[in-house]
N, C-alpha and C positions, 0 to 999 in steps of 0.2 A: 444574404440573409434575410433580405427584405424588414430587417431591424433598422431605420435609420437612426433611432437614438442610439446605437451600439459603438457611434464613432468616439464618444469619448472614453469608455469603457476602452478598446483596442488604444488609443494616444496613452492613455493610463499603462496601461499594460506590454505595450512595445517597447521600453525602455529594459523588459524582462529579457528579451532577446540577447544579450549581449553576454549580461552578467553568467546568464544558463550555459551560452556557449562557452565561457573560458572560464566559470568553474566547471565542466565536466570535463575539462583537461586536467583541471587537479585532480579530481574522482580518479580520472581514469589511471594517472597516477600514481596515488597511492592506492587503489587496487589490486596494480598488478606490482609493487609491491607489498601486497597481503597487508594494510594498515587499514582496516575494512572499517577501525573504529573509526578513523577522520571521517570518510565519508557516512557511517553510521549517525555520527553525532551530527554531523552537517546536516545529512536531510532529514533529521530529526527535528531541528533546530527550526529549517526552514519550515515543516508543516507546523509545528507549534507558532511560532511567530504567525506565520500564515493566519491559524485560525485564530490566534489572540488578535490582530491588527484588522481585521475582516470585520469582525464587533466592536474592534474601538474605531475605528478611521469610520464607519457608517453610522455608527454615533454618535458620531464627531460632526458629519455630514448635515445628520436630523438635526442637530444643533444650530448649525449655520444656515440650513437652508431648509429647512422642515424636511416636507416627503416627499422631495425632486427623486423621484426612484432614476432619473437620469444620473445625477450627480452620486448617487448610492453607488450605483451599479458601478461607476466609472469609480467611486471612492473605495471600494471592494477588491477590487482588482489592481488598483495602486498597491492597495496590502499584497497585494500578491509579489509587485513587484519590487514593495520595500522587505518582505520576505526571501525572496532571492537575492536582494542586495544584502543582509546577513549574512545571509549561510555562503556566496562567496569571500564577501570581507574574513568571517573564520580561515577559509580554506587559504586564502592567499596570504594573512598573518601565519596559518601554522606553515607553511611551505615556507616563508621567509627567515621565518625563526629557525628553522631544519635544513636551512641552504648547505652550511657549513658543513654540517655533520653528514647531510647526505652525500657531498660531493666526496668528504675522505672516504666513506664505504665503499663509493665507487673506486678511487684511486686504488684500493686496500685489495679489491678482489681480481682475483687469480685471474680470470678469462676477461678482463677489462678489455675491449680497443673499439674502435670507434667504426664506422659503417659510412658506405654512400647513402647521401642523403636517399635519393633515387631507389634505395633500397628497403630503408625504412619507411618512405612513405606507404611503397606497394604493402609491405607488410600488414601496414597499419589501416590500408584501402581492403586489403582482402578480409579481413577483422570487420574493420567498421562498416562496410557498406549496407551486410545482410542484418544486422542489428539495426543500422539507421533507419532498414526497411520497416524494421517490425516495432520498431519507436515510431515510427509515422504511421502504422496502421493502427495505434494505438489514438494519436492524434486525430486520424479519418475517423476515427470514433464518435470522436467529442461531436468532431465536423458534421457526421450525419445527423444526431441530434437535430445541431442550429441550423441546417438545412431541410428537416422533415417537419419538425414540430410545428413549426409555425405555420409554413403549408397547410399543413396536415391540418391543424386545426382548424382554419380560417375557413373551411368547410362548415361547420355546422357551429362556430363560436365569432363572438367581433373579433377585429384583430387585436386591442386592447387586452380582450381576456386571456386570445391565443399568447399573447408577448407575455402576458402575466404567468401562462402555463408552464409554460417555455424557464421565464424568472425562475420558477419554485425549485424546478427539475435542473437546471444547471448552476445557481445560485445558493439553494441548498442541496440538495439532494444527492449533487456531484461533489459538496465539496465533505460532507460529511461520510461518505460511501467509498471517497478514495484515501481516505484517512489511515486507514488501517494499510492500505499499499505502502506507505513511506514507512511504515516502522519495518513492513515482512520485505522492502528490497532490498535492505542491509544482508537479509540471509541469500538473496537471490543473487544479487552482485556478490557477496566473497566466496559462493559456490566458483564462478566462472575461473579464478586465477587457481585454490587449491585443487582441485577437481584436474584441471590442466596439467599440473603440477604430477597428480597420481598417476595420471592413464602416460606421459612422458616419463616416468620410473616402472612402467609397466605395474603398479601397483591397484588395479581394477575391484580388487577386493573391500580398500579402504576407501576406492573413489563413489562403491556402492553404498558403503559403512555412512557415509558424509552425506550423500544424496536421500536416503534412508534420513535422518536426522533433520535434516531442513525439511525435508516435506513434515515429519511428525510435529517439529516445531509451527510450520505455518499454518497446519491442521490448531494449533492450540491459540493461535491470533484468529485465523480466522473462524473458528466457532463460536468463541464467544462474542465476537463481536457483529457478526449476522444474527446471531437470535438475539442479542441486547438490546441491536438497533430496531428487530421487528418486535421486542416486546415495551421498549421505552420510547418509541417512535416518538410521541406526543408531546411526552414530558422532554426529552432533550428539545425539541422542534423550540421548544415552548422557554425554558434555560439557553437557548444558545440565537434565535432570534423571538426578543420579546413582542418585537414591535409588529411583526407578519408572522401567528403562529399557522397558516395554514401547509397543507404535504405530508401531513401523519402519516395517511393511507401511500402515499407516491413511492416516500424514504422503507417503509415496511415492503414495498416488492421491491423495492433497489437493495434491499438488504441483502435480498438474497444472492446479488452479483459479487458481495467482498468474497466471501469462502470459496468461490469457484477461481474468482480475479486472483487471490493471492496464489493458490495452486496453483494456475496455469503461471504466473508468472516467477517460482520458484522452480517448477520443472520445465520450463523456458529458459534460465540460466542455467541449470544443470547442463542442458542438451548442447549449449554454447559453449561449456565448460569440458563437455567431451568432443568437440570440433562440429559439432551437426548444426553451423550458425544458420543456415537457410531455412529448419524445421520451423521454428519460432514466428520466423517473417510470412513462410504458407500458413500455418496454421492460422494466425492474426487474419492472413486474407480472407480465406475462407470464413471464417466466422465474421467478417467484415461484410460482405457479401450478402451473408443471411440475416445479419440485422440490419442494413437498408431496404431487404426486401420485407422486413416483420413489420418496421417504422414503418414504409410508404402502404401496406394493410390495415397495421390496428391501430394507426394514428385515426384515421379519417372515418374509424366507427365510432358514433357518438358513446355509445355507451363503455368503451375504453380509451378512447381521446389519449391522453399525453402519458399515461399509465402503459401503451405499448410501448412507445421509447425504451423505459423499464423494463419491458420484458422482455424485447429485444435484446437489449443486454445483460439479459442471464443467459438467454441461451446463446447468444455469441459468446459469452465467456465458459460455457459449458461444452462448446466444441471444438473452442482454442483448448482448455485442458485436455478432453478425450483425446483428440488428433495426437499432440504434444508426449502424450501419458503414455501410450500407444509405441509409439517410437522410444519413449525413454527406457520401456520395456524391454523394448527386443536389442534395445545397445548394452545395457547392462544389466545384472544381475541385484535386484535391490530386493529386499527382505520386510515388506509389510504385509504385518501380521492384523486383518481386521480388529479384533480382540482389543490389540494394543492402539491401533492409528482410527481406530473407529470409535468401537461402542466406547470404552473409556472415555475420549474426550466429549464423547456426547454426554455419556454422563455426569462428565464435569461441569459441562454447560447447564443441561437441565436441573441442574441444583443449584448452580450459580443465579439462574431467571426465577425459578419461583420462588428463592428465597429473598431475593432481594425487591420484585414485585411486591410479596407479601410485606416486606419489610417497609416498601415508600407506601403499599396500603397504608398499614396501622401508621406512619406519621401525619398521612394529611388525615385521618380519623383524630387523631391530637392536634388536630387545627394549624401542623406545622406549614409555611409558605411552601408551595408547593416547588420552586426555585430549590429550597434547604433539603425540603424532601428528596427530590431527585440527587443533590450532589452525594446527599449520603447514603443513599442508595445504590449510586453510581460504585463510589469508592469501597464499599460494602460487596460490593457485586465484586470486585476485582481483588482483593482479600480473599474474599471466598472461593473463588475459582483459586487463584494460585495455591488455596492449602488442600483446594479438591484434590490436584494436577498432581502436588505430593503426594497427600494420604491415599491415593489410587495406585503410586509408584508406576507414572507413566512414563518416567523417565527412568532407564538401568541405571545401574552403576557406572558404567561406562559412558554412558551419556551426558550423568551430571556431571564427568569432567571434562567434557567439552563447553561447558558451561561456562561462562565467567564466574569468576569464586567459585566455581563448584566444588573445589577441594572444602574450603571453609562452611559450604552448606551441607554433604559428606558428617563432616563432623557434627554438626549440629542436629542433622538426623539420626545420628548414631545415641548421641544423649536422649534423644525424643521416645526412641526405641522404634523407630519407623524403618531404618533398617538396619541388619547385625552388623556386627562390628568387623568381619571378615567380608564383608561385602561392603562396608567404609574403606576398609584399607585395601581393595581391589580396585577402587574407586580411585582412592588418593595415586595409585600408583601409574 
């Protein structure tokens, strides 16, 4: 890495390996039982704690050690370890309190029988190795930045400035742009067992419907996150990183990776559920090679610099998504109408961005502080976006019933006159 100062950071991060490993077993178990809410809550808690603790721990480090960058970086990664520990603790406690009930359910199962350990291990490896390869490609993607950014920048910047630019990329930008992935992964993970079950029953139409719905939800997550960070890049950095407010342009460029990365995440989850478990690994490998080449070429150009790593990530995620999506379209029939899946979500996002940024500027004009104005504008943006999605009827009545508390939402929409009563009745069914 050519960053000797990263030693303390690696020490702070290393305990997370143990907890991630054990937590993965718990997540896999609950996913197999289609208890997706357990995994979703654990991962959501992890990302929330990671975001909050990173800010808190770094602020504490600043108070104790002033602006010692080495210790601050270690503190930020210690926050990651702590968030992983908390997520693991939630899963372990949930399993402990559920263990007696689970044992009773298993004993009552008609087809309950014991299998030889070697058979179980063989089946697990057959599925896990390709999925692990995909995960390794994702990790290598970040390692490419750690290997190429500082080396490339040192061609025209001082070593200290090169490390600073890499710190902005890895510490600020990557933290913010990967946050939407943690929310979307619940849908991607949920697809695997549900689609596998539908395929086993030869219910191909149901599998296609579930995949189409998940892609729609992914679009509705990815678009506002992408353009929200694009529009509010500087205010968000000012809010979350008040002691170091540089990196807005890099965040704006990197925000374009969000949409394609979450789409690739969902599509790859669908492919794994369909048994196409090697496709995500292959597509990720192709994207990885392209990113490596682009990083080496672009970062060395003075006019581009660290932005080359962001551009490489954008192209990488686009390539991964396109390859995986083409294979998915060939494997199963999907109903992805452009007006519903692209035009309506884009219009809802446009309304959100224009109105929320206008509100932000108005708040600044009446002497509201930048941080408070940002928080108000972002909260307003989320509420307005949700209303736009409902008013535009992006979800059909059948799709509403697939959302948690969908039936209750249907009744509310009936009273508001957004859906007709016969539509609501069908939805409730």
